[in-house]
BAFI-3210 file (N, C-alpha, C; in Angstrom, 3 decimals, decimal comma, padded with zeros to 6 digits):
// residues 341
n [1|2|3|4|5|6|7|8|9|10|11|12|13|14|15|16|17|18|19|20|21|22|23|24|25|26|27|28|29|30|31|32|33|34|35|36|37|38|39|40|41|42|43|44|45|46|47|48|49|50|51|52|53|54|55|56|57|58|59|60|61|62|63|64|65|66|67|68|69|70|71|72|73|74|75|76|77|78|79|80|81|82|83|84|85|86|87|88|89|90|91|92|93|94|95|96|97|98|99|100|101|102|103|104|105|106|107|108|109|110|111|112|113|114|115|116|117|118|119|120|121|122|123|124|125|126|127|128|129|130|131|132|133|134|135|136|137|138|139|140|141|142|143|144|145|146|147|148|149|150|151|152|153|154|155|156|157|158|159|160|161|162|163|164|165|166|167|168|169|170|171|172|173|174|175|176|177|178|179|180|181|182|183|184|185|186|187|188|189|190|191|192|193|194|195|196|197|198|199|200|201|202|203|204|205|206|207|208|209|210|211|212|213|214|215|216|217|218|219|220|221|222|223|224|225|226|227|228|229|230|231|232|233|234|235|236|237|238|239|240|241|242|243|244|245|246|247|248|249|250|251|252|253|254|255|256|257|258|259|260|261|262|263|264|265|266|267|268|269|270|271|272|273|274|275|276|277|278|279|280|281|282|283|284|285|286|287|288|289|290|291|292|293|294|295|296|297|298|299|300|301|302|303|304|305|306|307|308|309|310|311|312|313|314|315|316|317|318|319|320|321|322|323|324|325|326|327|328|329|330|331|332|333|334|335|336|337|338|339|340|341]
n.u [068,376|069,356|072,046|074,871|073,719|071,729|068,914|066,299|064,035|062,032|061,324|060,747|057,718|056,556|055,030|051,185|049,148|046,434|046,578|046,260|047,173|050,260|053,023|051,740|052,624|051,036|048,587|045,835|042,827|040,589|037,423|036,553|034,774|031,414|032,067|033,814|031,323|029,338|030,838|031,200|028,908|028,490|030,887|029,938|026,698|024,712|026,337|028,064|029,754|031,983|031,726|031,738|029,488|026,894|025,064|025,671|026,303|026,739|024,806|024,523|025,396|025,384|026,531|028,113|030,645|033,201|035,587|036,754|040,123|041,396|044,964|047,143|049,595|052,240|052,943|052,607|050,618|048,692|046,763|043,945|042,653|039,296|037,860|034,949|033,041|030,646|028,948|026,235|025,442|023,811|022,484|022,205|022,361|022,795|021,095|018,877|018,343|018,143|020,652|022,257|024,299|027,039|029,629|032,176|034,680|036,635|039,521|039,993|041,683|044,596|046,568|047,506|047,987|046,183|045,855|046,363|044,408|041,322|039,340|035,956|033,744|030,926|028,071|024,724|023,828|022,482|024,823|025,453|024,605|026,251|026,545|025,673|028,931|030,505|029,957|030,485|033,420|033,865|033,402|035,546|037,255|037,089|034,834|035,627|037,678|037,250|035,521|037,867|039,166|037,001|037,651|040,553|039,311|038,255|040,731|042,432|040,239|040,131|042,145|042,949|040,796|040,799|043,264|042,844|043,129|044,688|047,130|048,382|049,415|052,515|053,617|054,315|054,626|053,701|050,631|047,381|046,379|048,114|049,953|050,937|053,075|054,953|054,014|053,615|056,187|059,126|061,419|060,433|061,509|064,204|064,889|066,279|064,126|064,668|065,449|068,604|070,470|072,180|073,615|073,381|072,399|070,859|067,454|065,521|065,673|067,905|067,692|070,095|071,263|071,613|072,812|071,885|073,495|072,787|073,461|072,135|071,947|068,993|067,387|065,857|064,122|064,437|062,045|060,472|060,808|060,595|057,485|056,993|057,287|055,558|053,054|050,039|049,050|051,191|053,097|051,942|051,534|054,555|054,810|053,206|050,372|047,789|047,763|048,094|048,480|048,951|049,127|050,953|052,522|053,360|050,839|050,221|051,424|051,165|052,611|053,329|050,969|050,715|052,730|055,167|054,801|054,569|055,161|055,535|057,642|059,133|059,118|060,024|058,983|060,756|063,412|063,808|062,170|061,584|061,107|059,737|059,926|058,878|059,254|056,835|057,419|059,136|060,564|058,227|056,611|058,724|060,190|062,610|064,333|063,597|065,687|065,978|067,786|067,222|069,322|069,396|071,133|072,906|071,739|070,447|069,559|070,783|070,001|069,511|070,489|069,558|069,117|068,491|068,381|067,996|067,728|070,435|071,042|069,261|070,112|071,440|070,035|067,633|068,677|069,454|066,276|065,600|066,683|065,653|062,651|062,281|063,955|065,146|062,278|061,827|062,563|062,318|058,526|058,645|060,920|063,339|066,113|067,628|071,096|073,478|076,566]
n.v [177,065|180,556|182,321|183,577|186,792|187,067|187,403|184,677|182,988|181,714|183,149|185,568|188,105|188,568|190,969|190,764|191,056|190,912|190,577|188,511|186,063|185,703|185,138|182,464|181,727|182,170|179,391|178,302|176,508|174,197|173,083|169,364|167,767|167,559|167,917|165,406|163,349|163,439|162,420|159,640|158,621|159,127|156,997|154,553|153,857|151,603|149,767|147,746|144,660|142,884|139,583|135,489|133,960|134,788|137,385|140,282|143,820|146,366|148,373|150,722|153,572|152,279|153,195|156,213|157,766|160,134|162,569|165,506|167,041|169,975|171,508|174,366|175,111|177,074|177,068|174,385|171,478|170,423|167,182|166,224|163,188|160,892|158,424|155,961|153,773|151,946|149,416|148,529|145,663|143,450|140,825|137,934|134,560|131,757|129,583|131,497|133,016|134,513|137,223|139,254|141,677|143,236|145,556|146,423|149,272|150,375|151,931|154,523|156,506|159,176|157,805|155,622|153,909|153,430|150,509|149,188|149,432|148,089|146,231|144,285|141,453|141,093|138,439|137,141|134,869|130,994|128,699|126,901|126,492|126,437|127,597|130,534|130,238|130,272|132,198|134,695|133,910|135,086|137,710|138,591|138,414|139,238|141,181|143,208|143,691|145,372|147,372|148,574|150,057|151,789|153,840|154,009|155,735|157,703|159,056|159,935|161,815|163,338|164,576|166,130|167,805|169,379|170,972|172,487|176,340|176,599|176,660|179,575|181,925|183,668|187,292|188,626|185,951|182,947|183,329|180,832|180,485|180,961|179,497|177,198|177,178|176,291|174,105|172,047|170,798|169,337|170,536|170,620|171,680|171,380|168,993|166,198|163,626|161,752|157,969|156,727|155,030|151,897|150,228|150,458|148,248|146,992|145,870|147,097|150,162|150,857|151,660|154,281|153,735|155,648|156,158|158,863|160,320|161,733|163,952|165,221|167,837|168,535|170,828|169,513|166,636|162,938|161,613|164,107|165,171|162,750|162,643|165,177|163,672|161,745|162,644|163,808|166,300|168,280|167,691|168,403|171,476|172,158|170,893|172,846|171,983|170,069|167,164|162,778|160,497|157,100|156,164|153,058|149,584|148,805|150,736|154,283|156,934|160,379|164,163|166,987|168,085|165,304|164,986|163,243|160,540|157,546|154,420|153,629|151,492|150,405|151,291|153,081|154,090|157,617|156,744|155,605|155,480|154,142|153,611|153,720|155,758|158,280|160,052|162,067|162,030|160,315|157,807|155,288|153,570|152,733|153,019|155,102|153,788|155,181|155,218|157,092|157,820|158,163|159,636|160,363|162,474|165,018|167,379|167,941|166,594|164,022|163,333|160,960|160,909|158,114|157,348|155,257|153,949|156,405|157,843|158,771|160,988|162,858|162,525|164,455|167,317|166,089|165,587|168,703|169,413|167,805|168,956|171,292|171,813|169,706|169,458|172,693|173,581|172,185|172,941|175,911|175,950|174,008|175,495|173,361|174,652|176,289|176,901|176,560|178,267]
n.w [128,391|127,422|126,062|128,460|129,372|126,829|126,178|127,075|124,540|124,688|127,048|126,615|125,946|123,490|121,150|119,744|116,819|117,943|120,845|122,154|124,239|124,162|122,734|123,336|126,105|128,262|130,189|128,687|128,429|127,128|127,600|127,032|127,161|126,256|123,634|123,543|124,234|122,557|120,356|121,244|120,834|117,862|117,426|118,576|117,997|116,569|115,704|113,248|113,738|112,293|111,028|110,567|111,726|113,751|113,226|114,627|116,506|118,311|119,853|121,755|123,406|126,907|129,720|130,538|131,122|132,615|131,444|129,769|128,788|126,559|126,679|126,439|126,894|127,398|124,613|124,171|123,614|125,578|126,313|128,441|128,994|131,101|130,960|131,038|129,868|129,170|126,794|124,229|123,385|121,196|119,409|116,915|116,359|113,926|113,741|114,691|117,524|119,771|120,825|123,597|125,702|127,523|125,972|128,384|129,171|131,441|131,234|129,632|129,049|128,610|129,772|129,042|126,460|123,095|122,495|125,100|126,392|128,565|127,599|128,138|127,989|128,154|128,451|127,957|129,134|129,286|130,631|129,643|127,165|124,463|121,467|122,384|123,812|122,025|120,092|122,470|121,534|119,761|120,167|121,985|119,924|117,525|118,012|120,968|118,968|117,294|118,335|119,949|117,920|116,830|119,655|118,722|116,838|118,054|120,208|118,198|116,919|118,270|119,068|116,268|116,291|118,448|118,646|116,848|116,855|119,037|119,522|119,028|116,656|116,487|116,501|113,065|112,438|109,954|108,254|108,775|106,437|104,765|104,257|102,457|101,400|102,886|104,668|101,895|102,357|101,145|098,543|095,220|093,499|093,694|093,529|091,608|090,623|089,368|087,919|089,002|086,487|087,072|084,838|081,947|079,928|081,098|081,237|082,804|085,676|088,192|090,895|092,438|095,614|099,254|102,260|104,819|107,785|110,982|113,782|115,970|118,554|121,958|123,053|125,702|127,608|126,974|126,617|125,798|123,042|122,055|122,401|120,833|117,751|118,016|118,717|118,403|117,949|118,983|116,595|114,863|115,546|115,016|111,918|111,385|109,824|108,461|109,531|109,661|112,001|113,052|116,025|116,606|115,981|112,851|112,136|110,495|108,887|107,663|106,695|105,839|104,183|103,322|101,588|102,566|103,391|105,586|107,853|110,750|112,579|114,784|118,293|120,667|123,464|124,136|123,585|120,954|117,604|114,331|111,273|108,159|105,716|103,141|100,509|098,465|095,543|095,173|092,972|092,777|094,997|096,264|099,188|102,213|104,778|108,367|110,962|114,598|117,147|120,232|123,271|126,231|127,874|130,687|130,601|128,233|125,100|122,744|119,241|116,987|113,953|111,301|108,107|105,855|102,480|100,558|097,683|095,869|094,505|096,021|098,475|099,203|099,412|101,192|103,524|104,117|104,433|106,295|108,617|108,178|107,858|110,239|112,407|113,214|112,785|115,113|117,661|116,849|117,674|120,243|121,734|121,690|121,339|122,606|124,289|127,139|125,739]
ca.u [068,848|070,042|073,284|074,912|073,250|070,481|067,309|065,509|062,985|060,705|060,469|060,306|056,703|056,086|053,259|050,190|047,410|044,778|046,936|045,967|047,929|051,203|053,708|051,441|053,507|050,203|047,759|044,480|041,918|038,934|036,510|036,453|033,322|030,326|032,126|033,407|030,058|028,502|031,854|031,370|027,499|028,594|031,158|028,894|025,673|025,019|027,880|028,468|030,958|031,941|032,168|031,264|029,401|026,687|025,003|026,159|026,126|027,100|023,715|023,975|026,235|024,776|027,083|029,613|031,435|034,058|035,583|038,088|040,204|042,507|045,254|048,206|051,019|053,953|053,302|052,344|049,408|048,187|045,472|043,147|040,981|039,371|036,134|034,539|031,932|029,615|028,536|025,379|025,399|022,997|023,032|021,174|022,835|022,912|019,722|018,121|018,527|019,170|022,105|022,880|025,518|027,628|031,219|033,082|035,446|037,168|040,101|040,155|042,913|045,640|048,306|047,151|048,365|044,650|046,323|046,635|042,522|041,225|037,750|036,042|032,879|029,689|026,512|023,645|022,913|022,652|026,250|024,900|024,280|027,175|026,139|025,889|029,745|031,191|029,224|031,350|034,597|033,437|033,135|036,359|038,409|036,348|034,039|036,667|039,153|036,110|035,525|038,986|039,361|036,651|038,375|041,455|039,279|038,341|041,815|042,639|039,440|040,029|043,501|042,477|039,711|040,673|044,433|042,542|043,431|045,429|048,499|048,331|051,260|052,570|053,970|055,333|054,455|053,089|049,106|047,004|045,649|049,629|051,140|050,746|054,612|055,929|053,303|054,009|057,415|060,088|061,207|060,556|062,681|065,703|064,663|065,544|063,722|064,194|066,075|069,948|070,858|073,334|073,435|072,576|071,911|069,432|066,133|064,876|066,395|068,089|067,787|071,263|070,334|072,681|072,745|072,043|073,454|072,965|073,304|071,689|071,109|067,901|067,499|064,477|063,771|064,088|060,347|059,755|061,383|059,506|055,871|057,213|057,198|054,451|052,220|049,797|048,920|052,397|053,742|050,746|052,283|055,916|054,778|052,138|049,504|047,246|048,865|048,139|049,658|048,543|050,521|051,084|053,028|052,158|050,549|050,505|051,455|051,284|053,194|053,130|050,396|050,641|054,236|056,260|054,486|055,704|054,557|055,647|058,333|059,236|057,972|060,591|059,206|062,020|064,319|064,122|061,608|062,263|060,059|059,624|060,257|058,985|058,338|055,521|057,661|060,102|059,820|056,505|056,490|060,351|060,949|063,971|064,307|064,636|065,970|065,802|067,516|067,304|069,912|069,193|072,612|072,537|070,846|070,092|068,972|071,400|069,174|070,675|069,301|070,134|067,986|068,769|067,585|067,961|068,104|071,821|070,721|068,914|070,951|071,693|068,519|066,827|069,379|069,523|065,130|065,626|067,621|064,588|061,589|062,304|064,862|065,286|061,069|060,710|063,329|061,527|058,093|058,975|061,800|064,255|067,215|068,811|071,993|074,397|077,979]
ca.v [177,995|181,027|182,181|184,748|188,518|187,292|186,338|183,854|183,148|181,640|184,285|186,931|188,077|188,959|191,302|190,321|191,877|190,598|190,597|187,480|184,688|186,743|184,265|181,054|181,731|181,508|177,741|178,042|174,969|173,651|171,870|168,702|166,932|166,986|167,028|163,415|162,458|163,227|161,811|158,453|158,106|158,783|155,624|153,522|153,457|150,726|149,452|146,441|143,810|141,650|137,657|134,957|133,513|135,656|138,716|141,378|144,822|147,748|149,260|152,395|153,350|152,415|154,601|157,164|158,670|161,020|163,949|165,695|168,420|169,952|172,374|174,697|175,084|177,623|176,807|172,930|171,482|168,565|166,708|165,479|162,083|159,576|157,666|155,444|153,227|150,000|149,935|148,055|144,665|142,758|139,812|136,916|133,573|131,276|129,287|132,565|132,385|136,139|137,169|140,861|141,588|144,618|146,043|147,159|149,879|151,392|153,283|155,190|157,868|159,659|157,210|154,107|153,839|152,439|149,191|149,179|149,545|146,986|145,671|143,325|141,108|139,818|138,203|136,962|133,757|129,970|128,659|125,409|127,316|125,969|128,381|131,715|130,439|131,305|134,068|135,155|134,096|136,225|139,092|138,719|138,381|141,030|142,564|144,060|144,957|146,651|148,889|149,472|150,649|152,994|154,185|154,726|156,969|158,906|159,793|160,536|162,793|164,190|166,020|167,110|168,758|170,558|171,107|173,999|177,381|176,179|177,705|180,784|182,662|184,902|188,232|188,402|184,746|182,844|183,045|179,878|180,388|181,129|178,316|176,520|176,549|175,752|172,608|171,430|170,190|169,361|171,651|169,929|172,513|171,457|167,515|165,066|162,099|160,387|157,064|156,442|153,712|151,242|149,672|150,774|147,047|146,463|146,853|148,068|150,921|150,255|153,350|154,238|154,788|155,828|156,614|160,082|160,566|163,107|163,700|166,772|167,979|169,114|171,089|168,751|165,284|161,959|161,711|165,168|164,548|161,033|163,200|165,566|163,629|161,368|163,011|164,297|167,858|168,376|166,916|169,322|172,574|172,482|170,914|173,564|171,766|169,038|165,616|161,476|159,681|156,348|155,574|152,081|149,383|148,629|152,248|154,597|158,977|161,631|164,723|167,935|168,289|164,459|164,816|162,996|159,400|155,903|154,031|152,854|149,345|150,206|152,267|152,682|156,108|158,103|155,727|155,526|155,432|153,529|153,696|153,560|156,844|158,226|161,094|161,394|162,584|159,123|156,558|154,963|152,241|153,432|153,881|154,851|153,112|156,260|155,150|157,307|157,218|159,486|159,455|161,848|163,617|165,729|168,575|167,908|164,807|163,764|162,544|159,911|159,897|156,708|157,466|153,883|153,858|157,493|158,341|159,321|162,619|163,830|163,206|166,358|167,876|165,536|166,354|169,706|169,555|167,196|170,310|173,021|171,049|168,927|170,341|174,049|174,292|171,817|174,030|177,177|175,613|173,989|176,442|172,847|174,813|177,361|176,145|178,001|177,535]
ca.w [129,163|126,939|126,556|128,883|128,948|126,382|126,651|126,298|123,545|125,512|128,210|126,050|125,284|121,634|120,365|118,470|117,098|119,107|121,879|123,281|124,780|123,407|122,930|124,093|127,600|129,631|130,100|128,002|128,365|126,816|127,529|125,493|128,038|125,829|122,353|123,576|124,580|121,117|119,608|120,982|120,504|116,676|117,665|118,899|117,801|115,355|114,759|113,175|114,406|111,340|111,498|109,891|112,943|113,560|113,195|115,938|116,112|119,063|119,871|121,934|125,266|128,164|130,950|129,686|132,468|132,746|131,277|128,590|127,556|125,847|127,415|125,902|128,418|127,066|123,455|124,244|123,538|126,256|126,183|129,451|129,405|131,046|130,412|131,042|129,210|128,995|125,590|124,762|121,930|120,383|117,721|116,431|115,959|113,062|114,383|114,965|118,776|120,344|122,233|124,232|126,890|127,814|126,639|129,380|128,959|132,608|131,477|129,046|129,267|128,338|130,120|128,437|124,979|122,304|122,715|126,488|127,132|128,700|127,152|128,617|127,636|129,499|127,045|128,910|127,980|130,120|130,463|128,945|125,646|123,868|120,750|123,194|124,538|120,624|120,095|123,231|121,535|118,501|120,853|122,848|119,300|116,322|118,584|121,217|117,603|116,847|120,052|119,930|116,461|117,458|121,097|118,160|115,942|119,373|119,853|117,003|116,489|120,029|119,003|115,428|116,552|120,081|117,984|116,204|117,367|120,515|119,377|118,041|115,719|117,050|115,561|111,673|111,939|108,826|109,082|107,491|104,759|103,909|104,990|101,628|100,253|104,039|104,471|100,957|102,100|100,202|097,521|094,498|092,120|093,956|093,867|090,559|091,097|088,034|088,943|088,320|085,726|087,034|083,872|080,942|079,232|081,942|080,454|083,926|085,950|089,059|091,960|093,325|097,101|099,862|103,648|105,395|109,040|111,577|114,858|117,033|120,545|121,390|124,889|126,635|128,033|125,650|126,211|125,026|121,518|121,493|122,218|119,643|117,121|118,033|119,758|116,468|118,652|118,339|115,302|114,084|115,813|114,797|111,173|110,558|108,880|109,039|109,949|109,966|112,519|113,410|116,707|117,024|114,965|111,668|111,920|108,740|108,993|106,649|107,160|105,150|103,439|102,218|100,827|103,438|104,377|105,945|108,406|111,845|112,448|116,540|119,371|122,543|124,000|124,530|123,532|119,394|116,558|113,634|110,288|106,818|105,040|101,861|099,741|097,581|094,058|095,001|092,665|093,702|095,618|097,140|101,223|102,736|106,125|108,978|112,756|115,211|118,596|121,656|123,771|127,224|128,781|131,909|130,057|126,850|124,256|121,850|118,793|116,425|112,481|109,938|107,152|104,601|101,107|100,062|096,292|096,280|093,796|096,833|099,367|100,443|099,540|102,013|104,935|104,612|104,422|108,019|109,426|108,249|108,611|111,610|113,285|113,053|113,337|116,342|118,316|117,234|118,490|121,700|122,452|122,308|120,983|123,269|124,717|127,179|125,188]
c.u [069,421|071,768|073,730|075,337|072,718|069,401|066,847|064,128|061,861|059,907|060,529|058,879|056,448|054,527|052,628|048,938|046,617|045,239|046,750|046,370|049,418|052,263|053,742|052,044|052,068|049,368|046,247|044,348|040,538|038,312|036,222|035,539|032,749|030,651|032,621|032,588|029,809|029,790|031,825|029,804|027,785|029,590|030,853|027,253|024,871|025,952|028,571|029,473|031,142|032,468|031,364|030,177|027,783|026,331|024,959|026,355|026,329|025,833|023,802|025,416|025,395|025,091|028,389|029,937|032,530|033,822|036,659|038,546|041,539|043,355|046,424|048,676|052,552|054,389|053,435|051,347|049,597|046,667|045,188|042,238|040,810|037,798|035,656|033,153|031,813|028,904|027,190|025,302|024,013|023,114|022,457|022,202|022,385|021,403|018,850|017,724|019,124|019,962|021,931|023,920|026,288|029,236|031,464|034,621|036,522|038,235|040,633|040,905|044,373|047,206|048,572|047,511|046,864|045,197|046,006|045,514|042,200|039,393|037,370|034,397|032,001|028,349|025,738|022,793|023,354|023,802|026,121|024,812|025,553|027,400|026,405|027,986|030,269|030,558|030,122|032,378|034,467|033,981|034,213|037,055|037,956|035,781|034,633|037,914|038,016|035,642|036,613|039,565|038,164|037,314|039,555|041,078|038,855|039,220|042,347|041,733|039,689|041,061|043,463|041,652|040,151|042,427|043,866|042,270|043,794|046,612|048,485|049,855|051,709|053,363|054,433|055,413|053,078|051,237|048,830|046,857|047,064|050,642|051,610|052,285|055,243|055,566|053,574|055,295|058,595|060,700|061,237|061,414|063,690|065,592|064,589|065,384|063,666|065,863|067,178|069,910|071,687|073,690|072,671|071,955|071,589|068,071|065,559|065,964|066,721|068,627|069,113|070,905|071,471|072,152|073,344|072,393|073,495|072,899|073,216|071,373|070,189|067,747|066,124|064,577|063,691|062,773|059,880|060,214|061,033|058,166|055,538|056,879|055,769|053,104|051,275|049,015|050,611|053,168|052,320|051,336|053,737|056,232|053,687|050,808|048,997|047,808|048,111|049,084|048,751|049,293|050,508|051,899|052,318|051,378|051,093|050,950|051,589|051,436|052,786|052,234|050,535|052,404|055,086|054,906|055,240|054,528|056,119|056,275|058,506|059,352|058,689|060,180|060,196|063,279|064,378|062,589|062,195|060,465|059,942|059,274|060,173|058,286|057,867|056,195|059,216|059,585|058,099|056,927|058,532|060,377|062,065|063,266|064,861|064,683|066,405|066,127|068,055|068,278|070,036|070,298|071,989|071,807|070,926|069,538|069,877|070,084|069,908|069,771|070,279|068,713|068,656|068,012|066,959|068,415|069,140|071,633|069,859|069,112|070,765|071,092|067,691|067,981|069,113|067,353|064,507|065,853|066,529|063,459|061,179|062,868|064,981|063,454|060,669|061,719|062,384|060,289|058,080|060,043|063,256|065,418|068,233|069,644|073,003|075,960|079,190]
c.v [178,789|181,193|183,885|186,079|188,035|186,692|185,262|183,568|182,965|182,155|185,696|186,662|189,220|189,907|190,353|190,567|191,923|190,688|189,250|186,227|185,078|185,275|182,501|180,911|181,108|180,106|178,570|176,261|175,207|172,556|170,709|167,550|166,470|166,729|165,067|163,051|162,095|162,431|159,790|157,700|157,787|157,402|154,669|153,226|152,575|150,454|147,797|145,745|142,526|140,622|137,142|133,934|133,731|137,377|140,383|143,049|145,422|148,648|150,471|152,254|153,422|153,377|155,733|158,175|159,121|162,592|164,053|166,880|168,597|172,135|173,152|175,515|175,596|177,044|175,146|172,302|169,637|168,209|165,692|164,694|161,650|159,428|156,115|154,667|151,587|150,960|148,688|146,803|143,831|141,770|138,584|136,148|132,995|130,618|129,990|133,037|134,094|136,553|139,014|140,447|143,478|144,340|146,984|147,921|151,269|152,327|153,142|155,861|157,999|158,602|156,318|154,565|152,903|151,234|148,461|148,943|148,139|147,020|144,200|143,102|140,580|139,703|137,070|136,305|132,342|128,950|126,876|125,609|127,585|127,405|130,261|131,218|130,637|132,243|134,890|135,365|134,987|137,285|139,388|138,953|139,885|141,471|143,367|144,471|146,119|148,256|149,301|150,333|151,967|154,236|154,761|156,172|158,196|159,642|160,689|162,730|164,251|165,651|166,808|167,832|170,093|171,504|172,355|175,232|177,832|177,181|178,289|181,146|183,802|186,184|188,332|187,068|184,234|182,630|181,466|179,819|181,284|180,729|177,317|176,009|176,021|173,710|171,761|170,474|170,148|170,127|171,040|170,512|172,158|170,020|167,090|164,064|161,475|159,457|156,716|154,844|153,379|150,932|149,795|149,401|146,513|146,463|147,880|149,315|150,089|151,579|153,400|154,704|154,791|156,023|157,860|159,430|161,697|162,780|165,498|166,714|168,825|169,756|170,744|167,534|164,992|163,218|163,237|165,563|163,443|161,959|164,111|165,420|162,489|161,605|164,290|165,873|168,769|168,213|168,127|171,238|172,557|172,003|171,718|172,961|170,571|167,527|164,093|160,941|158,549|155,674|154,097|151,234|149,030|150,181|153,634|155,959|159,760|162,917|165,890|167,581|166,753|163,726|164,135|161,573|158,207|155,222|153,369|151,620|149,267|151,507|152,366|154,286|156,513|157,586|156,249|155,569|154,877|153,283|153,750|154,799|157,198|159,549|161,341|161,924|161,439|158,170|156,179|153,444|151,987|153,751|153,858|153,908|154,635|155,199|156,028|157,389|158,204|158,808|160,755|161,654|164,542|166,744|169,098|166,192|164,811|162,759|161,735|159,910|158,983|156,865|156,075|154,170|155,066|157,741|158,979|160,887|163,397|163,654|164,465|167,096|167,721|165,814|167,511|170,163|168,571|168,962|171,680|172,906|170,699|169,684|171,496|174,380|173,567|172,698|175,082|177,038|175,405|174,590|175,047|173,421|175,439|176,219|177,339|177,007|178,546]
c.w [127,446|126,874|127,362|128,543|127,331|126,383|126,497|126,082|124,167|127,069|127,539|125,466|124,179|121,746|119,684|118,214|117,878|120,705|122,727|123,101|124,238|124,167|123,046|125,193|128,393|129,315|129,632|128,249|127,684|127,209|126,482|125,813|126,730|124,324|122,545|123,673|122,973|120,403|119,764|121,120|118,908|116,394|117,305|118,953|116,532|114,413|114,671|113,667|113,388|111,787|110,599|110,485|113,022|113,604|114,343|115,641|117,837|119,232|120,117|123,755|126,350|129,372|130,258|130,695|132,995|132,286|130,252|128,431|127,573|125,966|126,263|126,923|127,461|125,790|123,005|124,335|124,599|126,382|127,874|129,048|130,170|131,110|130,633|130,802|128,819|127,690|125,255|123,422|122,449|119,489|117,745|115,831|114,382|113,058|115,032|116,221|118,943|121,390|123,089|125,317|126,848|127,099|127,537|129,180|130,088|132,217|130,358|129,344|128,602|128,486|129,285|126,781|124,291|122,888|124,435|127,058|127,541|128,624|127,864|128,077|128,613|128,246|128,491|128,120|129,405|130,594|129,710|127,472|125,016|122,226|121,028|123,434|123,224|120,015|121,320|122,504|120,839|119,130|121,161|121,644|118,330|116,453|120,069|120,101|117,902|117,392|119,611|118,691|116,591|118,252|119,616|117,981|117,151|119,317|119,178|116,665|117,217|119,647|117,863|115,742|117,750|119,427|117,108|117,092|118,548|120,453|118,362|118,164|116,326|115,693|114,554|111,540|110,376|109,309|108,190|106,948|104,027|103,539|103,681|101,140|101,410|104,334|103,677|100,903|101,722|099,188|096,382|093,340|092,517|093,951|092,034|091,223|089,422|088,215|088,441|087,722|085,911|085,598|082,978|079,472|079,709|081,362|081,472|084,318|087,082|089,876|092,844|094,725|097,592|101,310|104,007|107,255|109,454|113,282|115,607|118,363|120,554|123,463|125,585|126,727|127,104|125,331|125,807|124,030|121,239|121,374|120,825|117,670|116,967|118,463|118,292|116,485|118,498|117,239|114,566|114,374|114,689|112,876|110,318|109,830|109,540|108,363|109,951|110,820|113,628|114,882|117,108|115,889|114,370|111,247|110,875|109,560|107,491|107,335|105,995|103,876|102,513|101,602|101,469|104,517|104,617|106,944|109,811|111,913|114,115|116,909|120,459|122,471|124,778|124,686|121,935|118,232|115,267|112,395|109,541|106,249|104,063|101,481|098,724|095,946|094,247|093,925|092,955|093,911|097,158|098,549|101,634|104,029|107,319|110,608|113,174|116,566|119,419|122,616|124,731|127,475|130,018|131,509|128,909|126,030|123,178|120,737|117,602|114,885|111,617|109,448|106,015|103,610|100,828|098,791|096,452|095,220|094,801|097,910|100,446|100,593|101,080|103,419|105,277|104,712|104,968|108,590|109,165|108,329|109,473|112,546|113,672|113,483|114,522|117,663|118,203|117,912|118,966|122,024|122,958|121,936|121,413|124,530|125,720|126,001|126,032]
res [m|a|k|w|g|e|g|d|p|r|w|i|v|e|e|r|p|d|a|t|n|v|n|n|w|h|w|t|e|k|n|a|g|p|w|s|q|d|k|f|k|e|l|f|s|n|l|k|i|t|n|n|l|a|d|l|k|v|n|e|i|d|k|c|e|g|e|a|s|a|n|n|r|k|g|k|l|i|f|f|y|e|w|n|l|h|l|k|w|s|g|t|s|e|s|g|k|t|y|s|g|t|f|k|i|p|n|i|s|e|e|n|d|v|s|e|f|d|i|t|v|s|i|d|h|d|d|d|d|d|e|g|t|q|i|k|k|v|l|l|k|d|g|v|a|t|v|r|s|q|l|a|k|y|v|t|e|l|k|q|e|f|t|k|g|m|i|l|p|k|k|d|e|v|k|p|n|n|v|v|n|h|t|s|g|f|n|k|n|k|v|n|m|m|p|v|v|s|d|k|k|q|l|g|t|k|l|d|v|t|t|i|n|d|t|q|k|f|q|c|k|a|i|e|f|y|d|a|l|t|r|i|e|m|v|t|a|f|t|h|g|p|v|k|v|d|l|f|k|n|g|t|f|q|l|f|g|g|n|i|s|g|e|f|l|e|l|e|p|g|k|k|i|v|q|t|w|r|y|k|a|w|p|p|g|h|h|s|t|v|t|l|s|m|e|e|k|s|d|h|t|e|v|t|l|k|q|t|g|v|p|t|s|e|a|e|v|t|k|g|n|w|q|r|y|y|w|d|s|m|k|q|t|f|g|f|g|s|f|i|h]
***
């Protein structure tokens, strides 16, 4: 909500040169169904299942039922998809015997993480066929892992493909071909990346590090803040450039043209994100650890940042860049920053 007597920027219709969906207020939708079907065919045609027991592969899609769409509502990207897939597989054992069967995935949807998709395996063989039984065990481990990896690619590429053009620039906003300075991340001219030598007699160098602490208030639900930092379409929107987000434990991320990168250590939706985090110009191999804790209040969400292992010489500029490139940009992009005072 805005201050008394002032307009809430989310309610103000701004001019756009093309007069299209001003301020991204109206609901817009793109049908992602045909694209998804083509993508599934690409991902699951002659897909080799790596293992040491048999020559196995996914041949083709036997059944593909469902739908997918990308939606822009009030500047927020929302993806809906629900699919039921049956995949044919075949293989040859070490003895030369051929086998075949099906992978079934009935619950591919945005309501579940890729790791939660149910994947079952069927195999056409006699119950007393020991070799077939061993192959099924391989399929339950290596086969399911391979299929799940391809499904993760589908989700990532769906969001990357349909993020394009969904969030339209506002009046006087920087155009995509002019965002190099903004998306390049942190200001290299202000950052001295030389490590601090704590002992001149030491043969190597020891990096002097410190901890950054910060607390911010956002006018949104805790889960909305969490989504803004983990859903690829929302991360793309507030960073204004291509990103990589593999949302699972030990999954990696890259933001601001690769200048910021790291790995997810803990993910608790609406509660906490723990990640390794490094700036590209830091000494090779040096990572800090970022902990973002979310506490939902009656009218806002309080976010606490703790970043350990930050080079001391860059602590001030790093904290300032969190404010500029994360907090301010998120508040401006998603309307998380208006309060009654």
